N, C-alpha and C positions, 0 to 999 in steps of 0.2 A: 651126881655127876651128869646124868642124862638130862635132868631138868635144867641145869646150868648151861649145858651145851645148846639146848634148844633156845634158851633165852638169848645167848650170845649170837646164835645164828639169826634169830629174829631181829636182834638189834642191828646186826650187820646189814641185813636185807633192808630194814627201815632206813638206815643211814644212806645206803646206796640209792634208795628211792628218793630220799630227800635231796641228795646231790643231783640226781637226774632231774627232779622237779625244779630245783633251783636253776639248773642249767637251761631247762626248757623255758622257764620264766624269763631268764636273761636273754635268751634268743628271741623270745616273743617281744620283749621290750626293745631289743635292738632293731627288729623288723619294723615295729611301730615307729621308732625314731627315724629309720630310713624313709618309710612311707611319708611321715610328716615332713621330713626335709624335702622330699621330692614334691610334695603338695605345695609347700611354701615356695620352692623354686618355680614351679609351674604357675602359681598365682602371681609371683613377681614378674615372670615373663609375660603373662597375659596383661598385667597392669602396664608394663613397659610398652607392649604392642598397642594397647588401647590408647595409651598416652601419645604415642607417636602418631596414630591414626587421627586422634582428635586434634592434635597440634597441626597436622597437615590436611585436615578435612577441607578447608577452603580450596587448597591447591588441587586436591583429589577431585572434588566436586567440579571445579572449573575445568580440569582436564577431561572429565567425563562429558561435560556439556559440550566442549569443543569437539570431542569425538563424534557426537551425534549432531553437530552443526549448530549448537547453541552455546552461549556463554553468559555470565552474569550481565544483566541489562546495563549496569553502570559502566561496563567496559566497551559497549558498542559505540563507534563513532557514527555520526549522522550519515556520512558517506557509505559506511558499511550497511546501514539499514536501507538506504536507497538502492544500493546495488543488490541487496538481498531481495527487496520488493520487485526490482526489475527482473531478477533471475526467475522468480515465481511466475511472473507474467509470461516470460518467454518460454518457460517450461510448459505452461498451459497451451500456449500457441503452438509450440512444436508438437505436442501430443495430438493436436488437431490439424496438423499439416499446414500451419500458417507461418509465414515468415516472421522472424524476430522484429521487435521494435527497438530503436536506439533511444538513449536518454536525451531529452530535449534540453536546450539551454534556456528556454522560457521558464521563469519561476512562478508562474501563476498558481500551480498546485501547492507549492510550499507557502505562498502568501495566504491561501485560503485555509490550509491546515493550521497555520499559526493563529489566524483570526478566530477559528472555531475554538481552539484551545484557550486562547486569551479570554474570550467572552462566553465560553461554556455553552455553545449551541451546536446543532448538527443540521446542516441544510446545504442545498446548492446555492442559495442566496447568501449574501454576506451582510454585514452591518450597514453598508452603504446602499443596500437594496440591489446590488449588482448580480447578474447571472454569470455563469461560467464564461460565455463567449465575450462578455464585456470585460471581465477581469483579464482574459487572455489577450485581448487587443491592447488594454492598458499596459500589460506586461511586455509588450513588444511582439506578440505573436501575429503572424500574417497568414498562417495556414488556416485550417479549419479544426475546431476542437469539440470533443465530446467527453463529458466528465463523469467519473465514478467517485462517490464519496462513501467511506465506511468508518465505523466508530466502534471501539470496544471499551467497555467500562468494567472495572474490577474493584471489589471492596478490599482485596488483598494485593500483595505484590504479584507481578507477572513478568514473564520474559518477553521482551519486545519482539524478537524474531518470531517467537511462537504466536504472539498476537497478530503480527502481520500475516503469517502463514494461515492462521484461522480466518482472518478477514478475506483473504484471497480465495480460500476454499468456499466460504459462504457465498461470495459473489459468483463463483463458478457453478456450485452444485446445490445451493439452497436459496435460489433467487426467484422462485415462482411468485412470491408476493409482489415483485416488481416486474412481472411478465418477462423475466430472464434478460432484462435490458442491460444489466451490468455484465453478464456473461457475453452477450452479443458484442458489447463494446470491447471487451478484452480480446475476443476472437475475430474482430472485424479484420479481414485480410487487407483492406486498403490502408489501415493505419500504419504509419512507418516510424512514428516517434511517440514518446510519452513523457510528460512532465509529472514527476512524483513528489508529493508533499507528505511529510511525516512529522507530527508534533505530538508530544506526550508529557504526562506528569506521572505521579505515583499511582493514579487510578484510571487515567484515560489515555487512549491512543487514537489519534485521528489519521486516517489514510486517504489521500486524494490522488486520483489518477486522471490526468488530463491527456487523453489520447489525441494525437494530431495527425492530420493529413498535410504534410509539408512537402509539396512537390514542385514548387515554383522558386526559381532564382529571380528575385524581384529587382527591377530597375526603378520602378516607381509604384507607390501605393499611397495616393493622397486624396483627401476629401477637403476641398476648400470651404470657407465659411459660406460662400454663395451656393454651395451644393455641387460644384464642379468636381467630378470624380475622374481621376486618372489612374489607370492600371496598365502596367507594362512589365514584361518579364519573359523568362524562358522556362518551358516545362522540362522537368527532369526526365520524363518518359515520353517517348515518341508518340505513343498512342493517345496522349492527352490532348484536349482541345478546349477552347472557350466557346460554349454554345449559348448560354444566357446567364443573367445574374438575377437571382431571386432577392427581393427586398422585403424585409420584415421590420415591424415597428413595435417598440415597447414604450409605454408612457415613461416620463422622466422618473428615474428611481428616487425613492425617498429613504432617508435613514430609518433603520429598523432596530428595535431593541432585541435582546436575546430572548425575551419572553415572546415577542411577536414571531420570532423565527422558529419557535417551538409549536406554533399553531398549524392546523392542517393546510392552510394556504401556502405555507413555506416548507413543509416537512416531506413533501413528495417529490416527484420528478418535475423537471422544468420543460418548458416549450420554447420554440423559437420566437414567440411573440405572435403578433397579428400579421398575416400575409397582406402586403401592400400591392404588389404587382411585380413586373419584370423590366429590366433593362435588356434590350435585345438589339441585334444587328438590324440595319435598314431592311425593310421588306417583311419583317416578322412581327407577330403580335402576341401578347400575353393572353392565354386562355381565360385567365381570371384577373380581377383587379385592374390597375392602371398599366398602360404600356408606355415605357420611356424608350424612345428610339435613340440609339447612340449616334453621336456625331462622327465617331471613328470606331471601327471594329475590324481590325486586320489581324491575320495570322499567316505568317510565312514559316513553314517548317514548324519548329517548336517555339518560335518567338511570336509574341502577340502584343498588340496595343489596343487599348479600349479607352474611350472618353465619352462621358454622358453627364447630364445634370439632374440632380435629385429634386429640383424645384417642384415638379408636379407632385411628388410625394410629400414635400413640406406643405404644399398648399392643401393637401387632403388631410394630413394628420397633425400638422403643426409641431410643437415642441416635443422632444422625446429622443429616444435612441433608435437609430436606424442601422440595421445589420445587413451586410451584403454577402450573399452566398454565390460564388462563381461556380457554375455547374458545367462539368465536362459532358462528353457524349454518354448518355445513359446506358448505351450498350457496353461501355467500358466499366463504369461504376455509377451507382446512384448517389454516392457520397459527394459532398461539395468540396471544393478546393480552398475556399476561404470562409471565414465567419467574422468578417471585419466590421466592428461597431463604430458608429459615429454619433456624437452627442450634438443635437441641434437645439439651440435655445432661442430661436426666433431672430 
């Protein structure tokens, strides 16, 4: 009897343990199932979120670029790029206590930027052999012009605004190679306008800044075939005056190839040409070169009238391009008020 009772007790204990073990295994399996279900749900949610992000990635990236002032290059209009370039110029001028410049209506800068992109060169000269002041005159400019040109090349894609910003920075803060000439041009306090040219493709961006001194409301600005020059107008500033006219000469420009424009003769800065002499009021004389005495040189208040003949210059230098620089009182500014070019072919 005792042995049977022990066996029955042992069997009952074993049975109870089996039940508990089975229950524990079931609970473990149930927990695993719940964890697996949660993991699957989490993975599905992550997959859905990633899918939504990937689907909207272009929009998200575009929004981010707009927040920091950039956007995909393909969406910029030309007007937006020009306004952005102008804002960078004026930001630099403001930081250095210089008045803002306004956008010029003369399109000389855009013409040159387009020309460089089309023919793949980088120079102040163009395919016609023209210098900046020649292009400016042909484009209708009657003030004085000083040009900056900049170029960025990239083997990959690039943002246009970022490229423009980089070129502006290079001209302002990394210009020692050019004796800081680009920086001085940007910060010249006498400049009051700028013509901006921007041309680009997948790998190149060309930026041209034609800074202007445009301070005269012109009544007449003519050079006749016989060399008779007539200038008359009104200065926009009371302190300005007509003191003398410097005359410079360039030989007749010749067509250039893109390869020629890459040579050292055309890859650096440009000059005004050869100094010829001055046109001056009666009783004055040029300290160098020839003196052309004006037949008329009057200024009443801010209004002036000047008339003289370039024949003595033609007789000395013959065919070529003659550029006239009207100079104000040097105590006011050493900058010229005009850079007007005239082609003389004999």
